[in-house]
N, C-alpha and C positions, 0 to 999 in steps of 0.2 A: 413381292418387289423387295428387294432387301432393304435394309435402313443404308445402305453403302451404296446403292445404287443410287435411291429416293436422294439421299447428299447430292450426288456427282449431278443428278438433274438439277438439282436445284441451283449449284455454282453454275451449270455449263448457262442455262436461262439467264442468270445474273452477269454471268461476266460475256453472253453474246450480246446477248440489250447493251450492257454498257460500252462496246465493243461499237457494235452498227447504232445508236441511237444519236449518240453527241457527235457524230458528224456525217452519217449516212452511208458511211462507208466502213467495211470491215477488209483489213489489208491482211494478206497472207502472212505476214510478222506478226497481227495480231491475231489472231487465229492459232500459228502455233504458239504463240506464249497460251494463250487463253487454255488449249488443249496441255499445255505442259503443267500447268495449274490446276485442271481439275486432276490430274496424275500424281500433284504431288499430294493435294487434300486428301487423296481418296487414293494410299498406295495401296490396297486391298483390294480395288479391281485392277484387272489387267488392262495391258495397252490397249487391245482387242473390244473389252468392254467400256473400256471409256470412248475408245472411237466409236462403238455402236450407241454408245451414249449420246456423245454430240452426235450424229446422222439425227436423232430421233429428236432430240432440242433444235435443231435448226429446221424442220418439218412442223413441229408445232409451232416454232416462233415464228415461220410463212404464216399461219394462219392467224392468227390476232393480227386485226385489224391494224388501226392509226397507233402511230409513234407512241400516243397518250396512252393506248390501251399498252403495248409494249409495256410503257415505264411506269405504269400501275400496277401490272404483274410482278414485273421487276422487286419492285419494294413491296410485294408484300411477298415474295421470294425473303428479300431482306429482314421481312417481318419474323419469317417464320424461322429464319436462320439465329437470331437474335434468340430468341426462347430454345433451339436444341443443340446450340453447339455453346461450345465453352468459349472462355475473354479471348485466348492465346489462338482460337480459329478464327473470331472475327476478327482481334488483329492482324491476323495472316490474308483473310479473305480482304479488308480492305490494302495491305501490301499487293495483293497481287492484282487488283482494280489500277494501284499505282502502275506494274510492271507491264498490265497489257493497256493501258494510258501509252506508255513510254514504248512501247515495242514499236509504235511504225517513223521513231526520232521525231515527233512531235507532240508537245500533250496541248492541248487546246482550252482557253476554258471553260466551253462547255463542259469539256473534261473533268476538269476541278469542281465545280460546282456541281456536278453529282457527284464525281466523288465525298465531298463536303456535305452531301444530300443522304447517300447510303451512309456516311461514318454515324452522323445522327440513327439511322433508320435501326442500323447494327449494334447502335451504342458501340462504337469503337473509335477512336480517333484514327486518322490516318496518317502512317510515318511516311513522308516523304524520301 
C-alpha cells in the first residue's frame, strides 16, 4: 500500500469519526466536505481512488465498537499524523475539521471540544 493511500485512509477515518461521533449523524453535506478534504490533502490520488478509500474506511468504521472505541482510534490516527506530516499539513487538517463541522450549518459544542482535543494531539492550533 502506498504512503498516499495510507495517508488518505488515516485522514478519512479521522474525519469520518469526527463528523459522526460528535452528534451521531453524518450529513450528506459533511460527507461531501470530508471527501473533498481528503482529495485536497492527497491530490496524487484520483477521485476514484479516494472514493474507494472512503468506502473501505466506512466499512472499517462500522466494525469499530463503541463511540469511545471510535474516538480512541481517531485519537491514535491523529497521533500518527502528528509524527508523519509537517506543520503545514497539521494546520490544514485542523482547518478541515472546522470545515466539516460547519458543513451542516451548525457547529456544536461537542464538535468544538473535539477540535480542541485533536489540535492538542496533532500539535496544531485550530484556525476559526
